[in-house]
N, C-alpha and C positions, 0 to 999 in steps of 0.2 A: 403589585405596585412596588417600585424600588424606593430606596431612601431619597434618591434624587427627585422622584415624582412627588415625594411628601414635602420637601422643603428647600431643596437646592435652588429652585427657580426663584425663590424669594430673596436670594443673596444673603440670607441670615445663616450664621454659623450655628452648630449644635449648642455651643455655650450660650449664645444669645437667646436661643429658644428656651433653654433650660432656665435662664435667668428670668425670662418672662413668665414661665410657669411658676417659678418660685414666688414671683411678685404677686401673682393672682392668689396662690394658696396662702400666702402670708397676710393678705389683706383681711383685717379683722371682720369686715362687714360682708365678705364674700359669702353668699347665702347658701352655698351647697352643703349638704350633709357630709359626714365623714366618708360614707361609701361613694358619694358622687365625686368627692375630692380624689379618692383613691382611683376611681374610674378615669378621671381626667389625667392623673399622673400616669396610669397604666397605658392608655392609648398613646400619649405623647412619647413615653419611653419606648414603646414598641415601634412607633413610626421612626423615631430617631435611630433605633437599632437596625433599621432596614427590614422590619417584619410587618410592614403595613398591610401586606396581602393577607396576613393571618389575623387581622383585627376583625373578629366576627363576634356575633352574640354569644356563641358557645365559649370562646376563649375568655371573653370578659366575664361571663357568668362564673366560670371556674376560678379565674384569678382574683376577682373582686367580690363576688357575691356568694362564695363558698358552695357553689353548685357542683355536682358530680359530672363525670364524662357522659352520662345519659341525659344531660340537660336537653329539654325540649322547649324551644322558644315559643312554639304555638300554645303549649299548655301553661307555660310560665313566662309571662311578658315582662319580668322584672327589668331586664336590660333595656328593652324598648322604652318602658315608662321612665326609668331613671335617666336615660339618654335625653328624653324630651325635657325633663326637669333641668338637666345639666345645661342644655342649650339655653334655656331661659335664664339660668344663673349667670352664664357667660354674657348673655345679652345685657342683663342688668348691670353687670360689672363694667362693661365697655360703654354703657350709656352714662355712667357716672364716674367712678374713680378711675377707670381705665381708658377714658376717652383720649388721653394724651400719651398713652403707652405706644412705643414704636411698633410693636408686633401684636396683631390680633390673632388669637387662637380660637378657632371655631370647630364645630363638628357638624358638617353639612347634613341636612335631613336626608334620610334614606340610607345612611351608612354610619360607620363608627370611626372612620379614619380621620384624624384631625387635619385641619388646614391651617397653614401659617401664612399670614398675609401682612404686607406692610400697611401701616395705618398712618395716614397723614394727620399729624398732631394738630389739635385745635380745629379740625374739620367738622363742621356741624352736621354735614350730610352723613359722615361716618357715625357720629354719635347718635344720629336719629335716622336709621336706615329706611324708615318709611317715607322720608321726604326725598325722593329722587326723581329725576326726569324720566319720563316714560321711554323705555328702550324699544328699539325695533325688535320684532319677534325673531328669534333665531331660526336659521334655516333647518336645523336639526334639533330634535328634542333632547333634553338631558338623558343620560344613560340610566337604565334601571338599576336598582340596587336591592338590598335584602330586607330593608325595614318597611313595615307596613303599619299604619295607625290602627288602633283597636276598633272593632266594629261595634256600633250600638246595637242593642237588641232590636229585632224586628218582629212584630206580632206574627204568629203563625199563620193567621188568615191572609197575610199579604205575601207569604213566601210562595214562589213558583218552583217548579222542578229545576234542577241545575242546568246551566247552559253548556252545551258542547258544540263548539263552533264547527266541528267537522261532521256533525250528524245532520243528515238531510232533513229530518223532522224538525230539528232545532232551528235550522235556517228558515223553514217555512213559518214556524211560530214567530221568529224574530221579525220576518217581513210583515206578517199580519199585525204584530205589535207596533211596528213603525207607523202604520196607517192610523191605528187607534190613537197613539200618543200624539201624532201630529194634529189630530182633530179634537182631542179631549180638552175640556176646560180645566183651568187650574183648580185643584182642591184646596181652598184657602179659607181661613176664618173670614166672616163678613166684617167689613169695616164701615161704620157710619162716617159720613164726611165730617160730622161734628166731632168725632172721636179723635181725629188727627187734624190740627189746624194747618194753615198755609205753611207754617214753619216746621212741619214734620220733615223728617229726612226722606228725600225722594231719590230712589235708586232705579236706574234703567238697566234691565237685564238684556245685554246685547247678544247673548247666546254663546254657544261653544262650537268651535271649529273642530274638524278631525284631521289628523295627519296620517292615519293608517286606514286602509280600505276594508278592514274586517267588519263584519256585521255588528259585533258587540260594541266597538268604538262608535260606529255610526248611530246605533240606537241609544247608547248612553248619552252622546252629545245631543241627540234630539230631545230626550226626555229630561236631561239634567236641568235645563233652564226652568222648566215648569216646576220640578221638585224643589229647586233652590228658591224660586219665588215663593212657593208655599211655605218653606221653612223660614224665610226672612220675614214674611208677614205675620209670623207668630211673635215677633218682637214689636211691642205696641207703638214704638215711636217711628216705625218705618212705613213708607208707602212704596210700593213696588210696581213697575210697569214692565211688561214683556215686549221685546222687539218682535214684530211680525216678520214673516219671511221676506216681505218687500223692503224691510229696513226701517219701517215706521213703527212707532209704539202702537200695539194693538189695543184699540179702545174697548174691545170686548173682554179683554183680560185685565187691563189697567183698573185699579181699584179706586173708588172714591171720586171719580171724575168722568165726564163724558169723553174727554180726550186727554192724552198724556200731557201734563204740563212740563215746563222746563225742569229737568232733574239735576240733582246735586252731584251724583256719582253714577258711574257705570260699572257693572260687573261683567266680565267676559273671560274667555279662556279657551283652552285647546285640550282635546282628548286624543290619546293614542294608546296603542297596545304593544307591549314587548313580551314575547313568549307568554307566560301565564300571568302577567300582571297588566293591569290597566292603570294608566297614568293620566292625571289631570293637572294642568297648570291653570290657575285662576288668578285674577288681579282685580283690584279695586282702584279706580281712577277718578280723580276729581275733575269734573267736566270743564270748569271754567279755565283751567290752565293746563290740563293734560297730565298733571303730576300723578305718578303711581304712588298711592299711599300704602299699598300692601300687595305683595305677590308671593305665591307659595305653590309648592307641588305636592300632590296627594297621590298615594300609591295604594292600590287594592289588589289582592290576589283574585284571579278570575276563575281558577279551576274549581269546579263544583259549586260555584256561587251563582245565584240568580241575579238577573239584571236589577231587580228591585233592591236586593241586598246592597249591591255595589253603589247604586244610585243614591239610596238613602244615606249610606255611610258618608259618601263624599259631600252630598248636599248638606248634611248635618255639620260636618267639620267646617265647611266654608261659611255657612250661616252663623255658626258660633263666633267666628272671627269678625265677620263683617257687621253683625247685628248687635253685639253686646254693648251695654251702656258705656263701658269705658274703652271701647274699641276705636278703630281708626275713624270710622264715619262719624260717630257721635262726638268724639273728641274734636274733630275738625269743625263740625257745626258749632260746638260750644265756643271754640276759639273765634269763629266768625261772629257769633252773637256778642261776645265780649268786646270785639273790636268795633262793632257797629250795632248798637242797641236802639237806633233811632226809629226803626220801622215798627209802628204800633201793632201791625198784624202779627209780629213775631213775639210780642211781649209775653203772651201766655206760654209759648213754648220755651222762651228764655227762663221763665219761672220754674217750669218743670226741670229744665237742665240744671238750674242752680240747686234745686232740691236733690237731684241725683248726686251732685258734687258733695253736698252736705252729708248725704247718707253713706258716703264712702268711708268717712272717718267719725261722723257724729260729733264734730267739734262744736261746742256750745256757742262759740262766737259767730258761727255761720247760721245758727238756727233761726233767729228771729226775723232776719231779712228774708230768708227763704219762705218762712211761714206767712209773713205779711203779704209777700208777693202772690202766693198761691191763694190766700183768702180773697184778695182783690180779683184775681183771675176768675174764680168760680162765680163771683158776683157779676163780672163783665161777660163771661162766657159760661153760662150755667149748664150747657150741654157738652162741655169739654171734659170728657171722661178721664183723660190722662192727668189733668190738674186735680180732679177729685181723688184719683188713686194716690198721687204723691202727697196730697194734703192729708189723706188718712194716715200715712206714715208719720207725718210731722205732728198731727194731733195726738197720735199714740205716744210719741216721744214727750209731748207735753205732760201726759199722765205719768209716764215712766220717770221723767227727770224733774217733775215739779215746775215746769215752765208756765203752767196755767194756774194762776193764783185765784182766778175767779170761780173755779169749779172744784168740786171734790174729786178725788181720784176716780170714783165710779162714774161721776158725771163726765169727766174728761175722756174715759174710755168709751162711753156712750157717744160722745161727740165724734170721736175717731171712727167708731163703727158706722155712724150715719154717713160719713164721707165715703167709706169703703163700699157700703151698700149702694150709694148713689153711683159710684164708678161702675159697679157690677151691673146696675140697672141699665146704664148706657152701653156697656160692653161686657158681657158675662165672661169673655175670654181674656180680659186684661190681666196679665200675669202680675203686674204690680199691685192691682187691687186685691187679687187672691193672696199675694204674699202679705199685704198689709193686714188682711183679715187674720192670717195665721199669726202675725205678731200680736194683734189685739186680743185674740182668744187665748194666747199663751199668758199674757200679762193679766188677763181677766180670770185666769185659773182653769180654763177648759183646754187641757193639753191635747185631748183626743181630737177636738174640733180644730185646734191649731195645726196639728199634723195633717188632718184631712184637707184643709185649705192649701197647705203647702204641697201636698200630693197632687191636688187638682192643677196647681200651677205647673208642676213638672209634666203632667199629662198634656197641658196646652203647649208647652215648649221645652222639650227635653234637651235642646241644644243651647239654652241660655245658662251660662255659668252662674249668674246671680240667682236664678230659680233653683238650680241644683244645690247651691250653697245654702239657700234658705231652708230647704228641706233637711239638709245635713245638719244645720244648726238646731232645728227643732228636735231632731232625733237626739242630738247631743244634750239638749236641755233635759231630756228624760233619762239620760244615762245610757242610751242605746248606741254606744260608740261603734259597734260592729256594723251598724247601718249608716251612722253619721260619717265616719272617716272616709269610706270609699266615695261617697257623694262629694265631700269637700275636696278630696284629692282630684276627682274628675273636674270639679269646678275650677280648681287652681290650674289644672293642666290645660283647660280650655281658655282661661283668661289671659289676655295680653298683659294685664297689670292686676293681679289678684288683690282684692280689698284686704287690708290687714286683719279684719275680724274673721276672715275665713280660717285663720290659723288658731283661733281660740280653742275650738273643740279638739283639734288634733293635739294641741299642747296638753289639754286636760286628759285626753286618752293616755298619753305617755306618762302623765303625772299619776294616774290611777295604777299604771303598771310599774311605776318607779323607774322609768327609762329616762333618766335625767338628761343624758346627752341629746336625745331626740326631742325631749321637751324644750330644752334650751334653744335648739335650732328653730323650732316653730314659735316660741315666745319672742325670739329676736325678730322674726318676721312680723309678729302681731303688734309690737310696740310702735310701729310706724304710725299708728292711729293716735298715739298720745294718750290713750285711755288708762284709767287707774287699774282696770281689770287686767289689761295686757301686762302692765308693769308688775302687778301682783304675781302673775304667772311667771314672769321673768325672775322675780325675787325667789320664788319657790324653787325654780330650776337651779339657780345659782347655789341656793342653800343645799340642795340635794347633791351638788357636786363639790361642796365645801368651799365654794368661792365666796368667802364671807364678806369681803369688802364690796364686791359687785352686788351681793344680796342686800347689803345695807343701803347701797345707793338706790337700788330699785325700790326698796321699801320706803325710803325717804320721799321718793317721787310719789308713791301711792299716798303717803300720809299728807303730803301737800295738796294733792289733787282731790282725794276723797278720804278725809279723816275717819269716816265711819267704816269704810272697807278696811282700813289699816287697823283699827281698834276692835271692831266687832264685825268681822266678815259675814257671820251668819245673818245678822240684821240687815246687811246690805244685799245679800244674795237671795234670801228667802222670798222677798217680794217679786223677784225676777223668775220664780218658779223653777229654779235649777234643781236637779235631782239631789235628794238628801245625802247620798253617799259621796257625791262630788263636792257638795258643800262641806261635808266632814273633812274631806281630803284637803280642800283649800284652807279651811280653818286651821287644820293641823299644820299645814305648810307655813302659813303666815305666823302662827304661834312660834314655830321653830325659828323663823327669821327674826321675830321680835325678841325672843329670848337671847339670841346671839347679839342682837343690836344693843341690848341693855347692858351687856357685860363690858 
């Protein structure tokens, strides 16, 4: 690719592009780490210098991440993972501070060569790329590139021997498999109709088309809808219906109803193969007006891989985006409920949605209304498991934060446990109920049971970022940061909008290692929740970097929000069952901030 391929067609000069890069890097709230900032500057510099064709994982690894010439991107995914985070950093910048900038710098998925595009200032569709009119499908698929998303682990019992498209025996196996997959039922968790009310999010799987005639693409397209439906049904707020070959929703596969009701969204896509890679384009469309809320491309290497491996990986990635609580489908439904809450049949689901919003930041001003709504819902709909699951969370918060003045702390935890057990009695696979139990057991002092419930939730749905983050947080509470951080980073990577508290344990890990720059980056992401703990971590990070005024400002916030945490952090932290060594480090850090504050 030449320099003209990179940016000349946008009619921007090199100076204008460098000015835009400087504007991004100088923005104080740009969330990228120093290494990701260096990565952005490097790829832009290389493109502007006419060396776009040389922007590969290896060159980035050597120039930015201090790797040697023997760098192996398959064994060391640092460039791929950091590129994904950088794309999210840029999306967040342009969704907020950069929405009126004249030039949009992006790094399209699947490659590392930056793209420079004119941005219409004040254009809401640009600021919110998910709200676009559904485009016609292109005649030709996008070209293949070098980056592939990481594969989730697949149990050995499900692995088949590698596929070789040119081998006659392999072709026969694939042909037989096509017959089996076309007839097999979906392997999904059972859903009682009472567990998901009329207001649950209803998704119609339209299936995946093929653009290439090879056997692997054909079989992948055939089975992907079933696997994706199974993955989506692990998210407890979703109901999924599969489109039969005739074009009608298949009542034998649709869950919770004799026939498919009107659905809120459709998921569809296209599968094709280019050399040794399989590509899938998927999209989520709102049915009432045909708007595409989300569209993305996924790439998996096919050489030496089983069909099951490829299918599971792609289905998991799509399900994580479509099904997560703060993803496009749930966000769109919540907006609809907020605009029209007059339908009494939707009241219970609206209460669950409001509790999910509260749990994102735990803001005290949102607590009571969400709690009262759920308490009334379980009286009106005693078999609505989702309401019981979310109520267990909020009753647990009553014990944690002292919201329940009528009960002792132990009685409040028992009250929360009763709600969680009721939810699990209705649906033993409800991941929110399992997570609520992990919270309750932690604060009740049984950390082993807390982690066990969190692990069960991950087993039920390993594609839900909230579930992964919950287990990561539990490990962090006992000081096992080697287990906590990878889970939390995976949750952040899967999340469209990571909850601020996901960054707590990562910041604490850097605190324990006295890595103050990295701690600061994560503490700055955490403070979006407005909590005293997030600001305490921010104060400690600033103190470690000798940013005395910033440390004082953060400490003053803590003192105003939670005087006990500011003055006696041990007394504040011990009831939360945090690891003693971590408590020692936080206590030491706050004492350092306080000593400088008094001078």
